N, C-alpha and C positions, 0 to 999 in steps of 0.2 A: 877488470875488477867487476864482479857481479853485484846484483842488487843487495844481497845480504851484507856484503862488505861496505857498500855505501851507507846503508842504514846503521850499521854498527859504529862506523867512524863518526857519523852525525850524532849518535847518542852520546858517545864518549866526549865529543867536543861540547855538546849541550850541557853535560854534567860539569865539566870544567868551568863553563860560563856561569852556571848556577852557583857553584862553589864560590867563585870570585864575587858574584853579586851579593850572596848572603854575607860573606866576610866583610865586604865594604859597608854593608848596612850598619854593622856594629862590631868592630874588630875585637872589642873587649868582652863581648857577651859570650858566656859559656855555651849557650844554646846555639848561637851562630857558629862558633868554632867547632862544636861537636857535629853540627849538620854539615859544615864545610868538609870535615874529615870524612864523614859518611859519604858525601857526594864524590869525593876524590876516590874512595875505595870502589864505588860503583863505576866510576869512569875507568879505573884500572882493570876491573873485572871485564868491562865492555871491550877495552883495548886488547885484553888477553884473548877474548873470544874472537875478536877481529883478526888477531894474528893467527889463531887456529884456522880460521876460514881461509886466510891468505897463505898458509903454509904449503910449500911445494916438496917437502921431504918428510919422511916419517919421523926423523930425529927432531926436526924443527916443530912439527905438530905435537910430538910427545912433550916437548919442553913447554910449549905455550898452553897445552891442556893442563899440565901441572900448575903453571902460573895462574890459570883461571881458577883452579881449585883454591890456591893460596889466597888470591885476591878476594874470592867469595868468602873465605874464612874470616879475613880481616874486615870485609864488608859487614858480616854478621856481628863482629865485635864492635865495630863503629856504631852500628845501629843500637846495640845494647848500651854503649856509653851515652849515646844521644837520648835514649829512653830514660837514663838516670838523671840527666840534667834538665830535660824538657818537662813542663814549660816554665818552671820557676826560675831557671837560670842559675841553679846552685853550682858551686865549683865542683870539678871532678875530684873524687876521693880515691884513695889507693885501692879500696876494695872493688872499685868499678873495673879494675884491670885484672880481676880474677881469671877471666876466661883467656885473656891475652897471655897470661903466664904459661898456659898449656899449649900455646901456639907452636913453640919450637918442637915439641914432641909430635904435634900433629903434622908439622911440616916434614919431619922425618918419615912419618907414615906415608905422607903424600908422595915422597920420593921413592918409596919402596915398590918393587914390581907387583906386589900382591894387591895394590890399589889400582894400578894402571899397568896391565900386562903388555899392552902394545897398541900400535896405531896402524890403521890401514887407510891409505889414501883413497878417497872416493871421487865420484864424478863432480859433486858440488862442494863437499867438505870432507875432511878426514873423519874416519870412524874409529872411536876409541874402544879398546877391549878392557873391561873392568874386571878386577879380581875380587876376592872375598872380603877385602877391607873397605870396600865402598860403603856398605851399610853403616860401618863405624863412623865414617866421615859424615854421612847424612845425619846420623844420630847426634853428633857433636853440633852440626849446623842447626838442627832443629832445637837442641837444648838451649843454645845461645839465643836464637831468635825467639823461642818460646818464653824464656826468662824475660826478655825485653818486653814482649807483649803482656806478660803478667804484671810487670811494673806499670806499664801504661794503663792497664785495666784497673789496677789498684788506685792510681792517681785519678782516674776517671770517676770512680765511685766516690772519692773524697772531695772532688772539686765541683764547681758550679759555674754557671754563666759562660762567658767566652772561653775561659780556660778549659772547661769541660768539653766545649765544642771543639776546640783545637786538638785536645788529646784524642777525642773521638775521631776526628779527621785523620790524624797521624796514624792512629791504631788501624783503622779500616783501610786507609790507603796502603800501608805497608803489608797488611794482611792480603789485600788484593794482589800486591806485587809478589808476596811469598807464595801464594797459591799458584799463580801462573808460572812463575820462575821455577818452582819445584816440579811442576808438571813437565815443563819443557826441558829442564836440565837434570832432573833426578829420576822421575817416574818413567818418562819416555826412554832414557838410556837403559833403565833396568829391564824394560820389556823388549829391548832391541831396536827401538826407534831412535835413530841418530840425527835425523835431519832437523829436529826442533831445537837443538842446543844453542844454535846461533840466535834464536829469538828471545831467549831469557832476558838479556839486558834491555831489549826494546820495551818489554812490559813495565819496566821501572819508570819510564819517562813521563807518561801522562799523570799517574797518580802522584809521583814525587813532585811534579810541577805544581799540582794543586796544593800540596803540603807546603812547598817553599813559598807560594804566594800567601797562604794563610799566615805563616810564621813571620815572613818578612814585613808584610803590611800591618799585621795586628789589626785587621779590619774585620768587623763582625759581618760575616756572610751567611746567607741561608744555604748551608751545605748539607743540612740533614737529609733533604730529599735526594741531593746528588749522591751522598754517601749511601743512602738506602738503595738507590737504583744501581749504583756501582757495585755494591756488595751483592745485590741480587744477581746482576748479570755476570759478575766475576765468578760467583759460586755456580751459577747456571752453566757458564762456559767451561769451568773446571769439571763439573759433573758430566757435561756432554762429551768433553774431550776424553775423560777417563772411560766413560761408557763406550765412546766410539772406538777407542783403542782396544778395550776389552772385547767388544763385539767383533772387531776385525780379527783379533787373534783367535777368538773362539770359532768364528766362521771359517777361518783359514785352517784351523785344526780339524774341524768336522768335515768341511766340504772340499778342502784343498786337494785331496787325493782322488775325489770322485768327479769333480767338474773341471773342465779345462779352462772355462772363462772365469778364472779366479778374480781378476781385477774388477770385472763388472759385478760379479756377485758380492765381492767384498765391499763394493761401494753402495750397491742398492740396498742390501739387507740392513746394514747399520743406519742408512739414511731413512728407510721406512720406519724402523723401530724408533729412531729419535724423533721423527715427525709425529708419530702417534703419542709419544711420551712427553713431548715438549710442554704442552699446556698444563697437564697435571703436575709435571715436575716443577714448572715455574711456580704454580700455586703452592705446592708443598714447601718449596724453598722460601717463598715469600712469607708464608705463615711461620716457618721456623725462625727466619730473621726477625720478624715482628715480635715474636714471643720471647726471643733470647736477647737480641741486640737492641731492639727498640721497644722496650716495655712501656706500657701505659701511653701508647700512642692514641690519638684521637682523630675523629673525622670532622674536618671543618664544616663540611656540608651538613652533617648531623647537628652540629652546634648551631649553625645558622637556621636550620629548620626548627629546632627546639625553641630557639629564641624568637623566631618569627611567630610561632604559635602563641608564645607568652605575650609578645608585644601587641598582638592583635586581639587578645582575649582578656587582658587585665587592665582595668581602668583606675584602680586604686594606686596612687603614686607610691605610697610606702610599700605596698605589696609588690608593685612592679619593680622597683629598685632592688628590693631584697631578692627577688627571683632572678633578675639579671645577674647579680653578683653570684648567686648560688649556682646557676647553670654554668657560667663561665669558669668559676673557680673549680667546681667539681669535675666538669668535662675536661678541662685542660690541666688539672692537677696543680692548681695555683694555691699557694698557702693562704693568702689574704687579699682582700680588695676593699676599696671604699669609693663611694660616689659622692661628689660635691655638686651642689646646685646653688645658683645665686639667690640671695635673699630678695625681699621685696624692693629694696633700694637699688639693687644691682651693683653695690659697692663692695660686697663681701660674698665669698663663696663658703657655704656652710656644709659640713658633712651630714648627709641625709640617710645613708645606709652603709653598713660595714659588714664584711664577712671574714670570718677567721676565728681562731680559738681566743675566747675572752676579748673579742674585738667588737666595740660598739661605736657609733658615731661620736659619743661623748669623749672617747679617748683621743680624738683628733682635733687639732686646732683649726680655726677659721683662716681663710686665705683672702687677703685683701686684693683689690684689683691693681694695686701698685706693686704687687709682688713680681719679681723678675720672671717667674714661670708664667703668670697670666699675661704679662707684656709680650713674652716670646710667643705664646700661643696665639695671641691676637695679631702678631706681626707675621708669623709663619704658621700656617694652618696644617701642621703635621704632628705626628706622634713624637714623643720625647722618650728616648731609651737611655737609661742611666749609664750603662756601660759605654755607649757611644759618646755620651756627654763627658765622661771621665777621661776619654782619650783626646778630647779637644783641649786647646790651650786653656789653662785654668784662670780665665778672667773672673773678676768679681761676680759678674752675673751668673756665669756657669757654676761657680762655687756655691752661690746662694741657691740655685735650682737644685744642685746635687744635695745640699744640706736639707732642703725641703723634702726631696724624695726619700732621703734616709730617715727623716722624721716620720714620714708617712709609711715607711717600710715598703716602698714601691720600687720596682725595677722598670716600670713603664707607665707613662701617663698618656691617656687617650682623650683628646679634646672632643667635645660634642658641640656641634654647631647647628643652630637653627637659623636658616638664611645666612646673615652675616654676623650673627651674635653668638658669642661663646656662652652656651646655655648649660654646660655641665663639664665635669672632669671625672674621668674614670682612672683610678690608680690600681695597679695590680703588682703583687710582690713576686717572690721567687716561685719557680716551678718546683714541685716536690722532687722531681727527677734531677734538679740542678741544671737542666738545659736552659739555654737562652731562648728568646722569642725569635721565631723564624720569619721569613718574608711572607709565608702563608699565614702565619698568625697576624702579622701586621696588616696584610691585605684583608683578612677577616675582620680585624678590629676597625679598619677604615670603613668597610662596608657596614658593619654593625653600628658604627657611630651615627650614621645618617638615619638608620631605622630607629635607633634609641632616641635620637633627638625628636623625631616625629612622635614616638610613643610617649616620651616625657611631656611633650607639649600637649598631646591629647589627654594624658592623665591629669595634667594641671588644669586644662580646660574642663575636664570631667569633674575634677574636684571642685572647681569654682561653680560649675553648674549645680553639683550636689549641694554645696554649701548655700548657694543662692536658693535652691529648692527648699532646703531645710529652713532657711531664714524666712522664706515666703510662707512655708507651712506654719512655722511658729508665729509669724506675724498675723496670718489669716486666722489662726485658731485662737489668738489672743485679742483679736479685734472685738470691740463692743458691738459691731454691726455684723449682720449676716451678709455673706457673699455667695452668690451663685453665678457660675460662668457656664456658657453653652457654646457649642460650635455651630458651624453653618447649617448642620443637619438637625439643629434643635436638640442635640444630645447634651446632657449635663456633664461638664468636665471638671467642675470644682464645686465643692459644697463644704463650707467651713463649719466648725463646731457651733458657732453662734447661730448660724442658719438652722442647724440641726435643733438647737434649743428653742429657737423662736417658732419654727414651723412644726415642731414635734415630729420630725421625719428623720430616721436614722440615715447617716451618710452612706452606709452599705447598701441601702435600698434606693439611692438616688443617683449616684455617679454612674454614668454610662447609659442612663435611661432617658426617655423623652421628657420634654418639659410639661407634657400633659399631666404628670403626677403633681405638679405644683398647683397651688391655689390659683383660681381663675384671675384674681386681681394682678398677681405677679406674672402669670403666664401671658396675659394680654400685653403688659408693658414690655416683656422680653420679645414677644413676637413683633410688636410695632418697632422696637429698636432694631431688630434684624432686618425687617422688611424696608424700613424707611432710612436705615443707616444714620439715624439721628439719636442724640442723647436726651434723656429726660432728667430733670433735676428736682429733687425735693417733692416728688409726688406723694400726697397723703392718701393712703388707702386704709380701709378697715376690713380686717379678716374676721371671719366667723370661726372660732376654734372652740373645742370642748363644748359642743352643743351650740348655745346661743351667745357665748361669751365673745365680746368684741375686742379685737386687738388692733389698736391704731399703729400704723407703720409709716415711716417716711422713706420713700423709695426713690433711688436715683439709678439711672442706667447709662451705659455707654458702649460704644463699639471699640474693640481693640484690634489693631492691625499689626502686620509683620513689619520688618525693617524696610521692605520695598513697597509698603503701602497696601499690601493685599489684606483684605478683611479676613480675620481668623474666627471671629465670633463676637459674642456680646456678654456683658455681665450686668448684674444688678446688685446694688448695695442697699440694704434696708436696715433700719433700726427701730426698736420698739419705742413708741412714743408714750407709753403708759405713764411712766414717771414724769415725762415732760408735761403731759396733759395735767397731771396732778399739780405739778409745780406752777403751771400757768394759771390753774384755777386759784391756787393760793396767792399768786401774784395779783391776780385780778381782785381777789377779795381784799388783799392788803391795799391795793390802789383805791378800791372803793372806800375803805375805812379812812385812808388818808384824805380822800376827796371830801369825806363828810366834815372834816375840820373846816374846809373852805366853805362848805355850804352852811355850816352851823350858824355863823353870824347872820347871814341873810335870812335863813329859815326862821331863826328866833324872832326877827322883826316881823316876818310874815305871820307867825303864829301869835305874836304879842298883840298885834292890832285887833284881831277878832276878839281876843280875850278882854281887851280894854272895853270894847263895845259891849260885850256880854256883861262885864262887871258893872259898867255904868247902868245898864238897863236893870240889872239885878238889884242894885242899890236903890233905884227909883221905883221898883216894882211895889214895895209896901205902901208907898204914898199914892201911887196912881193905879193901884190894883183895880179899882172900880171904874177906871177910865178905859172904856172899850177900845177906843182907837189906839191907845198906848199898848194895851195887851196884844192887839192884832199886829202892831208894828214890832213889838218885842218878839212875838212868836216867829214872825217872818224873818227878822234879823238874826235871831238865835239859830234858826235852822240853816240860814245861809252861811253864817260864820262857822258853825260846827262842820258843815259840809266842806268848807274851805280848809279848815284845820285837818279834817280827815283825809282830804286829797293830798295835802302836803305830807302828812305822815305816811300815807301809802306810797307816795313817790320816794320818800326817803327809805322806806323799808324795801321797796322793790330794788332800789339802787344798791343798798348795803347787803341784801340777802344773796349768798352764793348759790348759784344754780347752774345746772348743766345747760348747754345751749339748746334751745328749742326753736328750730327753723320753721317758720310759717309765713304766710303772706302778711306783710306788715306795711302800714302806711308810713312812708319816710317823712312826709310833711308833718304828721302828728308827732313823731319822735323828736324832730327838730324843735317844734313849738314847745313841747313839754320841757325839753332841755333848757331852752331860753327862759321859760317860766321859772325853773329852779334857780337860775342864776340872775333873775331880774333884780333882786335887791342889790347884789354886788355890782351889777352893771350900772344901776342907778347911783350907788355910792361913788363910783369912779367917774361919773359923768361921761359914760361911754355912749356913743350914738350907735344904735343897732339899725342896720338896713337889711330887711328881709326881702329876698326875691324868691318867694316860695309860692307856688301856684295853689289855688284853692281846690283844684281837683286832686284827689288822693293819688299818690305815686307809690304803687305797690312793689315791694321787693321781698325776696325770700330771705328772711333774716330773723335773728333773735333780737327783739326790740330792746330788752334790757342791756344786752351787750353793745348794741349800736348807740344806745343812750350814753353808755360809759365812754365810748370812743368820742362822741361829739362833746361830751362834758369835758374830757381831758383836753381836747384841742381848743375849745373856747376859753377854758381856764388859763391855758398857756397864753392865749391871745390877750386876755385881760392882764396877766402878769407882765406881758411884754410892753404894755402901754401905761400901766400904773394910773395916771389921771389924764382924762380927756383922750379922745381918739375915736376911731370908727371901726366897727366890725361889720363886714358884709357877708351875709349868708345867702348863697345861691344854690338852687336846685334845678337841674335840667334833665330832660329825657332824651336819650340817644336811641334812635330807631335801629333795628337790626340791619346788617349789611348782608349782601349775598356772599357766600363763601368763594374765595378766590380759586381759580382753576389749579388743581394740584395741591390745594391746601393740605397741610399735614398737621398731625397732632404734635404739639410742642411739649416741653417740660417746664414746670414751675410757672414763671410769669408769662412765658410764651403761650402756655396752655390757657391761662386765665384771659390773656388778651384776645386770643382766638375765640373763646367762649363769649366774652363780652361783646365783641364785634358782631358775631353771628346770631346772638340771641337777644340783643338789646340791652341797654344799661341806663343807670341813673348816675349822674355826676353831681356831687356835692362839693362846693367850694366855700371854704371859710377863710376870709382875708382880714388882715388887721393892718393898722398904720403904725405899728410899733417900731422898735429899734432894729429889728431884723436879726438874722443869724449869721455868725461868722462862717465864711465859706469852708474853712478847715473843719468846722464842726458838723456840716451837713452830712457827710458820709456816715457819721456815727449817731445820727439823730435818733434812730430806732433801735440802737443797741441797748440791751438791758443794763441798768445802773449807770448809763452815761447821762450826766446832767451838768448844766452850767450854773445851776441855782445853789446858793449856799445851803438852803434847807431842803433841797430836793433829793429824791432817792433814785431817779432815773428809770421809773417803771411805767409811767403813764403812756408815753408814746410807744414803748416796746410792746405793751399789751394791746394798744390800739392797732399797731401793725399786725400783730398775731391774729386779732379778731377779724380784721378785714381780710386777711389771707384765708382764714377758715370759712369766710363767707364767699370765697371765690372772687374777691375784689382786689383792687390795687389802690394803694395809698401813696401819694407823692407830695413833695414839698418844694416850693420855690421861694427864695428869699433874697433880699438885698439889704445890706446894712444901711440903716437910716431911713429906709423906705417902707419896710414892712414884710410880712410873710403871708403866703397863701398855701393852705393845705387843700389837696384835691383828692377826693375819694370817689372811686368808681365801683358800683355794685351791680350785679346782674339783676334784671327785672324778673318779677314773678311771671310765670307762664301766662297767666290771665291778663297781665299788663303789657306784654310785648306786642 
């Protein structure tokens, strides 16, 4: 027994096994029964061909060749019936047997000598001699199988998903079988080639095995690429075979009589022609198959490339999500899609973008983290395909997930993970072609999900940065203070609208330029901040703007660093003090007027005493007018008392009159003595003992005498009020000589600056102590706050104004107190240059 015989008997046995396997899977299924019958007829055809190969007589060979034609006829009918019931499994109807009714007539034709005129035994297999009725048989065979293919094509157009895929698989698999079997058993015999008839049944095995596997398992496989390649190579093989046979016959006819080496020429010429034509023929067939059988195909690499460009160029989250859906649905021909992202709490997934006709995120419901779909995706990090899920046992969880997919109109759910967190869900619906998602699609989605996760995270971060930037811009532009930021190269990087208003400099002319364009006072502070890496607080500077107009500013500066501590630049914050200065002036005036009430009682007594003396002398003057000594005493007394009254009035006017600070060299001792003189009556009334430790030598400071008088007046009045009756007030004045600057001493901000100036230029220290009831420790931090007071009739302005005046003078005011022991106010002022 030769190789052909072994191969044929193996195919026949394989088909019997396949038939039994399919039948046992579901004995009552019309699809399984129809395919079982189909497989049996293929097996019978194969056995008939086997018997032809094994025949040892012309009579036996003639019988089995007719038997192979009859079994092939019934094989075509069985395939037609199978195409009628597949894949729905509908029962076989009477009309499905239309072609079988004509079978007896065809059998009679097959037995007639005009179809098969005779047989000649050959070296390898018998050779049949066909008559004029062979084309009629071929036409019948092609009619039956063609009708079957038309039915499958019609079902393929109407179906979708896995059914469409299975029909496509059966259609192309049997088409592959029909092409090769027709070439080997019909076309080759017609042109006189007999050796290929025994290979027809062999071509059925591979493709039918794939079909059986797809139908028996009902498993969604990626067979599109397999079918596409199988169709390509089947068509290519058929074309090459037909071409080869045609070229051989043509070469034999042209050169057979002229060249003796026919076998070599017949082999070389077709081989060379096919070699040259293979590549263009393959491309032509590939294009034809793609345009006819696989319409609307797409390149996964192109989709990945297009999306990669989008993912790296779009930072707006809303635009990014919309473009992702648009590219995928348009490129793959998907009807609809929707993207879900978690909300801020991470407990709900909200639809953020949707693609499809009349489809918006508002049409979709939110998905909670307790949903079975979310739980499944968190447990198993893989895509969920609806058709695969429907084939699983319908547990409550699977039913819930399937219901959700139906509600979202989705066939597939693609999870998007960032690290180990489920950061998004992509849902896609049906393909417009009705095809299911292939393994290439799934692989592409898996790859894309990682890139999409990174892109979404970047877009969210970008959105946060943009929102933070807009927030900062709104915040900066609505600040009542000006803000200027510079980098390490002294280039302005930020300049808010308030800075623009205060400095009269347009922002368009400042950002990106050097700080040299800023006023000198601000430029110096910024430069010192950058060089010294130190902050300045509440520096008061005066700018000259609009000619000679002065603009008082409170300026603070600081260094700003990156997260790793690297210095990035510096900024200054400044505010216009014009309104504050006006308010302070009003507060001081109000405080003066309030203090006048305290002074009024004592001052009235001081004025009344001289007036009594003047009145007495005036009453006695008519009687003692001619008394020379009396007139001289009267003139002397009157002059002294009027001077005394004038001095008191001047002191009151100076105190009550609002005036701008006038800094000049002022004797501190004189100011203290004048203040104590104003309060002498009240001190006497309360039986307060005054101890003065004030030197006789003038102690000169650069100050506004009236403002300092107001400070001392407020402090001493507070001391008097703290003691009520009896007690002691100690007033000390001391001079502190200048110190040598410390090595590496730097300029500080606020109090640090004032301390440095006081130590290096010399200072005067004034201490006012009392033996009163003291100050509660919890009130000490608020002692200099405006409108903070512990007195029933107080307004809380005196010490606040005193603190402001001392700061304006470049000094420092401090207080120490113990409850029940008393309080000490300490004031340090810089000495005048000529006193240092």
